[in-house]
N, C-alpha and C positions, 0 to 999 in steps of 0.2 A: 477462398473458402467456398464451400458448397452450398448452394442455395437451399432455403427450407423447403421441403415440398409442400404444395398447397393443400395437398390431401392429408397431411400430419394435422393442420390446423383445424380439420372436420372432425377429429376424434375427440370431441368433447364429451362431458357428461350428459348433455343433453341428449345426444345422440346414441350413447351407450345406454341410457335410461330406457329407450324405446325397443331395445332388442328383445325379442318375445321367443324366438326359436334358436338363439346362440347366446353365446356370453363369450368372455374374455378365458384363454388357456389358463392365465394366472389364478383362475376362479376355480378350476378344475382340482378336484382331489386326485392326485397322480398315484398315490400308494394308499390301496385299499387294505393294506396289511398282508399277512404270507402264514402259512400253515407250516409247520415243521414237517420233515419226511421221516424224522426218526435216526437220521444219518447227518451228523453235523458236516462231513465231508460233501454229501449230497446238497444239503443245504446252501454251502458256500459255492458250488459250481453253478447252481440254479439261480440264487437271488443275490450272489455277491457277500452275503454274509452269514456265519456259522450258525447264528441264532434264528434265521428266518426260514426259508423252504418254498414252496410253491406258492405262486400268486393268487391271491382272490381277485376276482374280476378277469381271469383268462382261463385258457384250456390248456391244460398238460396233457400229454402223452406220455406213457410207457410202452416203447414197442419192442418186441424183440420174439425168439424163438421160444417153444415150450420150454417150460420147466426153467425159467430164468428169474424167478423171483418177482414178476410182474405184479401179480396180484398181492404179493405180501408188501411192496410198495404202497399199493393203494390202501392195504388195511392198517398200515402204521400212520399214514395220513389222517384216516379216518379217526382213529384213535388218539391222535395228538388234537384232531379239532373237537373231539369228545371233552378233552380236558380243558380245553379253551371255552368252553361251554356253547360252542357253535352246531347248529342243526347238521345232522349227517345222515345221507341217504346211498344206498347200494342198489345200483340195476344190475340185477344178476341173470344176464341173458343165458350164461353158461350153464345155467342151474347145477353148479358145482362147487359154491360157496361152502367152504367148511366151518360151519359156526363155532364148532369146539375149539379148533385150532385160532381162528379169530377171538375167542374170548380168552384164550390162552396168551395171546398178544397182547390184550388188554382191551377189547372192543366190548362195550357193554351193550348187548343186545336191547336192552328196554330203551335205549336212545338211538337205536340205528334204524331208520325208516327203509324198508324193504319191498322191492317189486321184481317180478321175474316176467316182464313183457314176452310175447311169443314172435314180434316183428319188431325191425328197425323204426318204423313210423310210430308203433306204440311206445317203445322205450323213451323217445323225444316227446311225445305227447304226455305220458305221465311225469316227465322231467320237469315239463312247461307248467303243468297243472300244479305240480306240487309245489313249485316255487311260488307260485302266485297265491296258493292257498297259504302258504306261511307267511308271505307277506301283508295277507289281508290282517292277520292278527299281530306280526311282528315286524315292523319297517327296517330293522336296522341290524338283527343278530347276522353275522355271515352264514352262509350255507355251503356245505362241501358234499359234493356228488361225485361217486366214482362208478363207472360203467365198465363192467367186467362181462364180454367184450363187445368191442365193435365188429370183430372179424366173425363173430359167431352167429350174430344177428340177421336172418335174412328178411329180404325187402317183403312186403306184401305180396308183390307178383310171383316171388319164389314159392313165399309159404303156401300161396292158394293154387300153384300151379299142379295140374295132376302128373302124377308119377313121379321117378328120380332121376331122369334122364338129363335133365338140364341142357342149357345151349349157351354159346358165347354171350349172349347178349344180356343174359340174367346179371352177370357181374357188371356189365356196363351200366344197367337199369339202378344196380345198389349203390353205384359209387354215384350217380346222378341224384339218387335220393339221398344220400348221405352230405353231399354238398347242400342240397334244399334245406335238410333239415338243420345243418349247421349254420347257414346262412339265417335262419331265422333264430336259432337260440344264441348266437354269438352276441347281439346286442345286450341280452339280458344279463350277461354276465357281470358288466359294469354296474348296470342299473339296479340290478339286485342282490350285488356283492356275493356271487357265486364264485367258488373253485370248483371247476369242472375238471375231474381226472379220469382219462380216457384210456383203457388198456385196448392194445392191439396185438396182432401176430404179424410175423414174417413169413412170407411164402418165397418158395425159389423158381424163378423162370426156368424153364426147360429150354435146352440147347441154345444158351448164352454162351458165346466163345469169347467176347470182349466186355470188359466191365464186370460190376457186380452183378449176379443174378437175383439178388434181393430186392422184394418188393412189399409193400405193406399189404397185407391180406385183405382189408378192406378200406373203403374211404377215396379211393383215385387219389388224382393230383389236386384238388379242390381241398384236400384235408389239411395238407400243409400250410394255406393260406390262413386258415382258422386257429390255428396252434399258436400259443404265447411261449410254451417250451415243449420241446421235443426231446425225449430222453431213450436212448437204445439200450436195452439190457443185454450184456453179452455174458455167457458161461458156457464153458465147455463141461460136457457131460461125464466126461472120464478124468481129466486132470484137474479139475476143478471141485472135485468131489471131496468133502471133509470127512475124515474117518477118526474113530476112537481107537485105543490102543488094540482091541479087538477085531478091527478091519470093518465095524459097523459104520455105514454112512451116516452120519449125525447132522450135514448141513452141507452148502456150496459156497463157493466164492467167485466172484467174477467182476466185470467192469460194467461202468455205467458212462455213455458216451453222450455228450449234448450237442445235437444237431441243429437245434434252432432255440433263440433264446432272446425274448424280447423284455427281460429284466435286467439282465447282467452280460458278460462277455460269453459268446457261444464257442462250441468246438472246443470244451475242456473235458476232461475225464476223471474219473476217480474210482476206486475200487470199491467192493462191497464185501461183507461177510455174512451170511444167514446160517444161523444155527437152529434146526426144526424146536429144541425145547427152550429157546430164549427169544427167538426173533432176530431182526437186525442187530449187528453191533453196531452201536451209535458212535464209536470212535473209528472205526475201520478206515482208513483213507487219510487221516488228519495229518499223519507225517509228511506225506508228499505236499498238503495242501501248505502246512507250516514252513516248510521248504521255499514253496513257490511264492508265500508271502514276505519272506525273509525274517520269519520269526527263530526259525531254526537255520543254523548251517552246517554245511558239510565238514567232516573233519579231513586232514590233511590224507589219513588212512584210509582206504575203501571200506565201508561199510561201517564206518563211525562218523557220530555227529555232535553238533555242540549246541547247548544253549546256556548263554552267559558263559560260565566256568566249568560248567558241569558236561562231561562226554559221556556219550552212552549209543549202545547199538539198536537196531531196529527190534531184534527179538525182545528187548528189555524195555523199549520204550511204553506200548501200551500198558504192561504191567505197572510201571511207575507214574503214568500220566496223572494219575489222581493223587499223588502223593505231594508233599510240601515242595519239593524240588521245583515241580512245573505249577506252582501256585500262580506265580507270575504270568507265564504262558498261557493258563487258560483265561486270565482275566484280560490279556491283550487279545485274546482271541474272543471273548466275549461268551464262553461255554462253561 
């Protein structure tokens, strides 16, 4: 029988009560809450629950090429946060936020704090000062901040430089400054119950013969270390366009790939569907999630699925999801 360590006996209450700058892990609040993304399937692959979403206390990034719904995801998260009564803030460094479309998706402009700083450093300074000002009057209500986008914000060195020639060092300076800003910002997330949603873009390296030519447009290598969740948005600008009967483009569809996750299992994917007049389809991608969770089984014939004794096809699933036949399924998934 192993001997009891002499160090274990020293872990008594008298010692623990003297701790000033540390505490027990069991005393820490591990779950500060979540904010829905507006998509049940996306909630599932981020948090492991259809009813949760992006984590409060961490940084979540949506990155992808242009016109892949990155800003729409941030807008839906802000809307869901407003429904919960949380503070919401938008950092619009692109100066291209469509307020009319945002209101159409459900954003209340009277409850959205808005800022359009000129430089990267100014963006983070405003975020930090706003968090601290809110906490002076409200110590507990979560804060949800969307930064659109990191790729567009120039560093002060870039902004103050003369001319438009640029040089190879400016990108390195911006990456270093991003790392410095995130290093200072990261401890504030859990301390002040902040969900930080960051939008970034993808660039393609020239002359890459092997491997992926894709690289984040901003942030450098240090960015990955600070992310709690990293989502890549993927949508083809030809085959993924949704058109009405007259051939008019009315939306897009695409995929979301989870490349880092500190909340649940990483490296999972889901689909999304965005209609210009409605926003995100909250149910798109659910069928694949239900199959993965064992809530729905594949039928013997290809293209058919089974829930209890009810057989159906994918094209009819979403039309019937809200009917009585799927009531037990919705209860099991918690939606």
